[in-house]
N, C-alpha and C positions, 0 to 999 in steps of 0.2 A: 596376520603375523603381529601387527601392532596390538590387536585386541588380546592376543595370547600373552604378550609381554606385560600388558597392563594388568591382566588377571593375576599373573604370577606375582607382580609387584604388590598388588593389593592384598594378596593372601598371606604375605609374610610380615612378620613383626621385626622392626629394626631397633636395635638398642645401642646406646653409647657406652663405651667401655674405656676405663683408664687402665693402661698397661703398666705392670710393675717393673718398668725398665726406664732408663734415662732418655725418654722421649717426651716432648712437651705437649703434643696434641692428643686429643681423644680420637678413638677409632670406632667405627660402626661395624656391627655384626648382625646377622639374622639369627633368630631363635628357631631351632628345629621344632617341629610340632610336638614331639614327645617331651620337650623341656619347657614349654610355654607356661605350664601351671607352676613351675618351680622358679622361673627367672624373675626375681624381684630386685629392685635397687637395694644396694647394701650387701649383696652376696658376692662371693668370689666365683669366678667362672674360669674354666680352662679354655684357652683360645689358641688357634693357629696364628703365628706371627712370623711372617717370612717362612724360613725353613724350620722354625722352632715351634715348640708348644710351651706356652707360659701362662702364668696367672694374671687375670685381669679383674677389675672391680666394676660391677654393673651399676651405672649411675642413672639410668632411666631410659625411656623411649626416645628415639630420634624422630623428630617431627617430619623431616623431609630428607630424602636420600635420592640423588639423581643417578648415581652409578647403578648399572644393572648387575655387574659382577660383584658379588659380596660374599665373604666367607661366613661360615656358620659357627656358633658356639659349639664346643665339643662336649662340655659337661658343666653342670652347676654343682659347686663344691660344698655348699652349706645348706642345712635344713632351714635355718632362719637367718635373717640379715645380721651381719656383724656390726653394722652401724645404721642408724636411722636416716631416713631421707632428709631430715632437717639438718644433718651435718654436711650434706653435699655442697651447699653454698659456702660453708666454712672452708672446706678443702679447696674449693675453687679460688677463694680469696687468698688463701695461703700460697697456693701455686703461683698466682699472679703477682702478689706483692714480693715474695721472696725469690721469684723467678726460678722455681724448682719444678721438675716434672710432677704432674698431679698424681700419677700412679705411685711415685716414690713418696709423695706427701702422705698418701693413704697407707703405704707400707710402714712409714715411720710411726703413724698413729696406732696401727694395729699391733697386737702382741706378736712377737717374733716367732718364727718357726712354722707359720701357717702356709706359706706360699709353695706352690708346686711349679716346677719348670722341667725342661728336659736338658740332657747333656749328651755330648757326642761320646760314644764308646767304641773303641777300636778292637777288632778281632782279627787274628792271623788266619789267612786262607791257606789252602793246600799249595797254591802257587807261591805264596810267601814262604812256606816251609822249604820248598825246593830252591827258592832264591837265596836262602841262607847258606847253601853250599856252593853257590855260583861265585867264581873268582871275580866277576865284574861288580859284585855287590860291595859297596864301600864299607869301611869299618863301622861308621856311624849307623848306616842302614842295618848292618848285622847286629849291632847292639840293640837297636829298636826291635828287630824281628825276634831276637832272643828273649827280650823282656816280654813281648806279646805272646811268645810260646808258652809262658808260664801262667799268664792270666790276661783277661781283657782289661783295658785301662782307658781312662779319659786323658786329655792332653796334659794336665798338670800331674796326674798320677804317672804318666809315661815319662815325664821329665824327672820325676823322683826316682823311678826305676832305673833310668839311664844315667842319673846323677849328673845331668848337664841340661842346658837350655836347648830347645829344639825348634827349628823353623817349621811353621805350619805349612809352608810351601812344600817342604820335603815330605811331610805326612801326606798331603794331598797328591803329591807325585807318586808315592807308594800305592795310594789307593787307585790312581789311574792305571798303574801297572798291574793291578789285580792282586797285589801282595797282601793287602789288608782290606777289611770291610768296616765302614763307619756307620753305625746305627745310632739312633737317638732314643734314650730311655728316660721316662718320667721319674723324677726324684720323689721320694716319699716325704710327706709332711713330718716335721720334727716334733710337733706337739698336737695332742688330741685330748678329748674328754677322758677323764678317769672313770672307769666303771667297776662295779663290784657285782658279784653273783649272789643273789638272794635265794635262799631255799625255803620252801613252804610245803606243808603237808597238803595233799590233794583231798578233795571231798569224797573220793571213792577209794580210800585206803582199805585194803583187805583186813579181815579179822586178825587181831594181834596173835592168836594162837598159832597161826600158820607162818609167822615170821620169826626170824632169828632174834636172839637177845639184842644184838647190835642194832638191827633195824627198828626194833621196838623202842630202844632208848632214843634213837634219832627222832622217831615220831612223837614220843612223849615230850621231848624238849621243844619240838616245833609247835606242839599244841599249847605249850605254856607261853611261848614267845610270839607265836603267829608267823613270823618269818625271821630268818637269821642269815647273816653274812656267812657264805660257805666256809671261808677260811677260819672264821671264829668258831663255827660249829665243829669243824674237824679238830681244832685245837682243844675245845672244851670237852668233847666226848672221846678224845684220843682215838678217833677213827680215821678213815682214809677218804679222800675225794673220790676214789674209784667206786667205793661202796655207795656214796650218795648218787653218783652217775648211774649206777646199776638200779638204784631205787627209782630214779627218774624213768629209766627204760621200762620198769615194771609198773609205772603209773602210781607209785606211792608218794612221790614228792614232785614238785615242779621247781625248775631253776630258771630264773630270769636275770638278765643283766640290767643294772640300773646305773645311770650316770650320777656321779657324786662330785661335789666340789672339794678340792684340796684346801685345807685350812692354813692360811698364812699367819694367823694371829698368835697361836700358842696358848698362853695362860688365859683363863677366863677372867673377866673384869666384873667387879662388884658395881652395881648401879650406884650413882652418886646423887646427892641432894644439891640442887642449885643453891649457891650461896646468896646472901643478901647483897644486893648491888650497891655500889657507891653512888653518890649523886651524879658524878660525871658519867659513869657507866649507864645509869638510867637515862640521862639526857641524850647520850649517844644513841641508845636503842630507840628511844622515843622519836629521835630525828630520822633514823633510817628505816625503821619498821614499816611506816606507811608507804614507803617507796616500793616495797616488795609486791611484785605482780602488777605494778602500775607503769611499766615501760622502762626503757633503758636509762640508767644513771650511773655515774662513777663517783665514788666517794673516797677521798684520801683520809684514812683514819690515822692521824698522827698522835701516837700515844707513847709517852716515855716508857723506858724499860720497867716492867713490874706494875704497869697501870691497869692490867686486867683485860687486855685486848681479846684474849682467848674466850673469856666468859661472854663478851659482847658477840663474838662469832657464834658461840653456842646458842645464845638466845635468838639471834637472827635466823640461824639454821632451823630452830624449832618452829618459828613462825612461818618459814618458807615451806616446810613439810606439811604444816597444817593447811596451807593453800593448795596442796597437791602438786607442788613443784619440787624440783631436785636441787641439790646443793653440790657445788664443786669447791674443794678446799685445796689450795696449792701451798706447799711449804718448800723452802729452797733446797733442802738437802735431806737425804734418807735418814741422817742422824736425828732429825727433828720429827720425822714421820711417826716413830714409835710413841713419842710423848703426846703428840697431837691426836693420833689414832686412839690411844687409851682414854684420853679425855672425852672424845666424841663417842666411843663405844660405851663408856660408863653412862653417858646421857641418852644415847639413842639405840644401843644394842645392835641387833643383827642387820639393821638397815644400812650399816656402814660398810663400805668396800674400800680396799686400798689398791693403788696402781703405782708401782715404781720398779726400778731396775733391780732392786734387791730381792725381789721375788724370783722363784724358779719360773721357767717358761710355763709349766703346767699351772702353777698358782696364778700367774698373771692372766693366763687364758681363762681360767675359771672366774676370776674377779671381773674380767671384761664381760663374760657371758652373763653373770649376775646382773650387771648394770644394763646390758643390752636387753635382757628379758624383763626388766622392771622389778627385779627382786632386791634392789638396793636403791636408796634415795639419796645417799651421801657418798661421794667418792673423795678420798684423801690421797695425795701423792705429791711427787716432785713435778717438774715442769711438764713431763709427758702426760700427766693426769688431765691436762687441759683437753685431751682428745677423748675423755670418757664418753661412751656412747649414750648419753641421756637425750631424751626427746624434748622434755619441757624443763628448762633450767630457769630457776627463779633467783638464784644467788650464786655469785662466784667470789670467793675470798682468796686473795693473794697475800699471804703472811710474809713479813720481811720483804716487801715488794722491791726494795732497793737492791736486793742481793744479785750479784753477777751470775750466780748459779742458774738463774732462770734463762740465761742465754745458752743455746745449744751451739757448740763449736764445730761439730763434725756433721757431714751430710747436709741435712736441711738446717740452715742457720737461723732457726726461729727464736723468738723471745717469748717465753711462757707468760710473762706479765702482760705484754702487749697483746698476745692472742686472747688472754682472758678478757680484756676490754672489748676486743672485736667480737668474741663469741657472746658476750653479754649484750652487745649492741644488736647482733643478729637475732637473739632470743628475747629481746625486750626485758632483760634481767638487770638486777642491781650488781655492780662490781664494787667490791670493797678492797682497797689497797691499803694494807696496814703496815706501819713501820714506826720505830722510834727515831729513825734517821732516814727520812724519805729521799728517794733519788732526786737529783736536780731536775730531771725531766718531769717527774710527777708533781713536784712542788711548784715548778714553773706553770704547769697546766692548771694547778689550783689557783695560783696568783692571777692568771688571766681569765679565770672563770670557766675554764673547760671542765674542771672537776669541782665537785663540792668538797667541803672539808668538815671534819669532826675531830675534836681534840680531846685527849686524855692527858692532862698536865700533871697529875699526881699519882703516886704509887697507891695501891689499894689499901695498904696498911699505914698510909700517911708517913712512912719512913722517908727521910730526905734522900736525895740522890747521893751516891758515895762521894766522899772527899777525895779529890784528885790532886796529885803533886807530880812534878817532873824532876827527873834526875838527869843532869847533863853528862852524857857518856864521853864527851870530848875531854872532860877533865880526868877521865879514867884510862887514857890511852897508854900510859906507861905501866899500868898494872898488868901483871902476868897471872896466868892460871885462872881458876874458877871465878875469882873476884873481878875479873875484867867484864864479865857479863852478868854476874849476880853481885851487884854492888853492895856495899856495907849497909846502905839504907834499905834495900830490898831484903837482905839477909835478916836484919834486925826486925823488920815488919813480919817476916815469916815466923820468926821465933816467937814474937809476941802473940801472933795469931794461934800458934800451936799451944802455947801456954794457957791461952784463954779457952781452949777446947773447941776452937772454930776451925774452919777449913779454908785452904788457900788455893787459888787457881793461878797457874803460871802460863803465860801465853807467848808463843813464838811461832810465827807463820812460816816455819821451814822445818820439814821433818828430816830424819836421819841423824848421823853423828857429826860428820864433817862435810860441809858443803863445798869446800875448795881444797881437796887434797892436791899437794904440789910436791914435785921432786925437790928435795933439799940440796941436791948436787947441781942441777942445771936450771932449776926454776920452771921447768915445763909442767903445766897442770895436767892432772890425770883426766883425760877427756874421753867422751863417748866415741866409739868407733863409727856411729851412724849419725851423730848430731854435733853441731858446733857448740858444745856446752860441756862444762866440767861435770864429772861424775860425783855422786854423793856417797860417802862411806856409810853403810848401815852395819854397825858393829855387831849387833846380835846375829845378823845373817852372814857376817864375815864376808861381805861383798861390797864392791863399788857398783852403784846402780845409776842408771839414767832415768830421771823422772818424766822424760818425754816419750821415749820409744821402748823403755823396758830393758835395754841392754844391760848386761851384768857381767862382772868378772871378779875373780877372787881378790880378797883384800890383801893377799900376799903378792900380788902382781908387781912387777918391776916397771920402772920408767921406760917407755918405749923409745925415748930419745937417746938416753945414755946408758940404760941398763941398771941404774942404781936402784937399790931396794930401800933407800932412805927417803921415805915419803913423809912430808910434814902435813899434819892434819889441821889445815886452817879452816876458819869458819865454824859455825855452830848450828846445830839443829836440835830438835826436841829430844832425840835420843841422848845427846851429850848433856843437855840440861837435866834430864832424868838421872843420869849417872852422877852428876855433880851434886844435885839436891839430896840424893840418897847418902852421899858422903858427908855433906854438911849437917844433915838431920837424920842420923842413923836410926832413931827411934820412931820416925814418922813413917806412915804407910803411904807410899808414893805410887801413883799410877800415871799412865800416859795414854792420851787419846789422839791418834792421828791415823792416817790411812794404813799404816803398817800394822796397827794393833786392832783394827776393827774390820778386817777383811772377812773373817769368819762370820757366818750367820749367827746372830745372837750375841756376838762379842760386844757390840755397842750397848745393847740393853743391859748386859751384865755389868758393864762399867758404870752406867748411869744408876743402876740399882745400888751398886757399891757406894757411889757418892751420896745417894739419897739416904741410905741406911748408916751413914757415917763410918763405913769401913775403909774409906779413903780420906787421908788428911790433906794431901797435896795432889792436885791433878794438873798435869802438864799437857798442853796440847796446841794444835794448830787452829785455824779459823773455825773448824767444826765445833769447838767448845764456846765460840763467841755468840752463837745464834739461838736465842729463844729459850734456853734451858733455865729452869727455875729451881734453885737449890738454896733454901733459907740458911743453910749452915756456912755458905761461903761469905766471908766478910772481907777477904783480901784478894785483890787481883793485881798481879805483877806482870807488866809487859816488858819482856827482855829487850827488845829493840823496836821502837815504834816507827822506824823510818823505812823498813824494808819495802813497803808498797809505794813509798814516795819516790823511789829510785827508778821506777819503770818509765820508759819513754812513751808516755801515754797521757793525753789531756785529762783523763779521768783519775790520775794518780792521787791528786789531793782529795777528791770525793771518796775514793776507796779507803784512803787512810783515815779520814775523819769517821766514816761509817764503821770501820772495823774497830777503831779505838773506842768509840762511843758504845758500840754493841758489847764488846768484851768487858768494858767498865760496868755495864749494866747488870752483869752477873753478880756483882758484890752488893751486900747489904739489903737483900730482898726479904730477910727475916726480921726478927725483933731487934737485932743489933745493927748499928750503923756500919756502912761499908767504907773501905779505903782502897784507892787505886794508885799504883806507882807506875808512871810512864817513864821508862828509860829511853833517852833519845839523844841523837847528835844534833838535832835541829829544834831546840826548845822554843825558838822564836818563829817557826813556820806557822802561818795562819791556820793550817789544818790541825796542827798539834795544839795551838793555843785555843782554838774553838772547841776541840774535843775536851781539853782540860777544863774549860769553863762551861762545858755542856751547853753550848749556845749554838743551836743549829741555824737560827736566823742570821747570826753574824757570819757564819761560814757561808751560807747561801748567798748573802748579799755580796760578799767579795768574789765568790766563785762565779756567780752569774754575770758579773761585770767582766770578768776575765773571758768567759765563753763568748759574750756578745762582741767584745773587742776583736777577738781572733776568728769569729765566725764559726764557732763550734756548736754542736747540738746543745740546747734545744732550738737554737736559732737557724740551724741548717740541718739537712739530712745528709747522711754519708753512705756510700757504698764502697766496699773494698773488693777489688778483683785480685785474687791470689793466683799466681802462676808457679807451678812446681813440676819438677821432673828429676830423673836420676842423672841426666847428662847436663852438667853445669853450663857448658857453652851453648847448648841448645836452648836451655831455659833463658839465658841472657839474650840470645837472638830473638826468641819469641816475645819476651817481655818488651824489648826495644821496638819490635815491629808492631806489637799490640798497642804500645803507647803512641806510636806514629799514626796508627789507624784511628785511635780515639781523637787525636788532634784534628785529623781530617774531618771526622764526623762533626766535631765542634765548630770547625771553620765553615762547614756547609750550613750549619744552623744559624750562623751569623749572630745577630743581636741576642737571640734566645740562648745560644751557646755561651754567651758572655756571663750568664748567671750561674754557669757550672764551672767550678774550679777543679783542675786535674793536678794531682801531686804524684810525681813518679813518671815512669816506673823506677823503683828503687829496691835494692836488696832488703829483705826483711831483717829486723834486728836479730832474730834467730834464723840465720841464713840457711841452716840445714837441719832437718829433723827426719829421722828414720831414713837416712840416705837420699832424701829428696831435697834438692836445692830450691830455695824459695825467694820469689820476688813478688812485689805487690804494687798495685796502682790504686790510689785513693781519690775518689770523686766526692765533692760536696756541693750542695746547692740549697738555697732557701725554697726552691720550687721543687716539691717532691715529684709531681707529675712529669716535669721536664727531665729530671734526673733519671727516673725509672724508664722513661721513654727512650732516652739516649742509650742506656745500657742494654735495653731489649733489642734495639736496632744494631748496636755495635757488637754485642756478644751472641745474641740469639737470632738475629734477623737473617734474611736471605743474603744480604750483602755483607754479612759479618766476616771477620778476619778468619781465614782457614788455619787451624792449629793441628800440629802433628799429634797422632793418637797417643804418643808416649808422654805428651805434656798435658798436665791437668789444669784446667781453668775452673775456678770456683768463685761464685758470687756471694758475698756476705753483705746483706742489707742491714743497715744499722749496726755496724760492727762494735763489739765491746772490747776485744783484745787486738791490738795492732802489732803484736810481737811476731 
């Protein structure tokens, strides 16, 4: 008997699988004989998991398995791996550091719409039909039976049909009585390869005299082209697909399906000629180029706006490709990807791939496959591009490395910039972090020798940085109307810019028309039904909207407190500035760039083309206009209110303010004419405003780093935020309190080691309710990263962790960026 078990054990192959569910451990499965040739790491597999069937990711062979009872893989879902074996340690590191289930880490990395799972589907039985007429059947049960008599349904679908929430216990009781049957059905994948049908003439076509005129014309066309897309052929010859299929049956033509890639690029790009390098650019390249392929190194490329960092990136990328290595290029926002992608395509052609959320699911899937199959050597995208499935990476570029957009706020709370450094380390690659206004974290790492530094201190055309001046808005408090936020100084500067035939950029980091609509009768703000925040009026859409949950209601709505329709439109957004500027300068061509105007595909590119071709005189926008754009015609930048980001209850408020102002100022004077920047502010003496005005990053860093050190904030400590949320406010408060007490107990058990960890909270979040979920948080910080992570793993994820009700969501945010 022992011998038999041993033989069975030795004959099977055991593999490790990450499940695409919120479970932190890996699971082992046996590979059936018929799947062994297909089961390779990096492929998706269909697996039994409890009573369900779900998608998993095969990570490799399991060396040792003691259990005798083990389930088998049901199917292998991919012809070739979706990610290389080299990425598995990367996924494991992310799962461990960010304390996120590894299966969900991989799901985040992969293009969406790939995974299969099963769902419960309910069907009415004959016994259930009879129960519908039984007097003992309750009204709710009759409602459910009636709904299922029309169609089969899942739980959520049944709730929609019944128009009320339903207890699962009731459904299971109905199944126990035999009224309904519950089956599990596999869902279909939502994205797959695009295929076309190609038609070609066969070698054994019959003599043309025996064929009809239509068939002869088809064969004649195919002999000229060799093969042709079926739909193109039908359209060109004005024939029918049924005729072509009949010709296939008769052996005159062949029809084959061929996978093709969807094109995300649009217009073709003319190849460019590399420009002559400045001395600083050449020195920067000479310094970094020898590092390529020679092991891990991180370089902070600190270059002023307009100093030619992109050309440095292009030259380094060319050298990397020559060594047979791949290049990853991260940019902070989709708005910048088009500009960067066009520059790289002009230099490198078809070897460039793009990965970002602005692509359709099919386009993203195709670009992913191009990279995974080695058909692209460069990938460009926003933060998720860090997961591009390259095997051999030689260079990772993070442009505008300071930007907060690299931090993912939902689901897996990762930082794309930090992962770039980790992936470079694991691949022995060069990581280049570029910025005109480096993050405090990166610059500190440079000052202590953790990162190398390369500087570009001059603009490539040797133009000086723009002249900056501040306007004190506190002196404008009594002014009413448009001149309260477009001061006389700014108006005069815009007029002079237009008269000189130049372009102006007006910056306000708040979209919409009115940010604080308030009842004039009772003073009640017009608030979101789901969040504790004021709605914003969007005049063009004629609606009040919430920028957090998407709630919307008509702009004609009355005050819910007193019923008055007299709503005062306080506060200002880009839409209101747009309207005011058009009234002040009726002959100017004015455009607006914010999330409201660039949601349609191609809208962003159209706006940028209009600016470049001088079809726009004044561009008004939010922070998306502040980053990386290069338009020589802009000589004036006006900042409506420089203080908005200073008012956030966040230790990074000063850093964000300085970076935003310095970046938006850098859009001015990049051509042959000098630039001018007007900062309107209520705090002209704040050190972040003064440093931005003087364009002195070192002065800002010196003061900010002292502040961080004194208060024990990053980079001198590491932080982890634990967020508690739920729909029942009292339940959230109870859980937050109990969770806080649980943490104190863990800290007291740790004794002296726990003394290095500081706990703040639990406390209600500044935005206490979003999307009808009440929010509390606990903040932990410590100079000892390992102890901090160890505590949270034991406290939240360990066997002795605090039990939490399933309706309360606990999320862990490692290295949080936003504490709202």
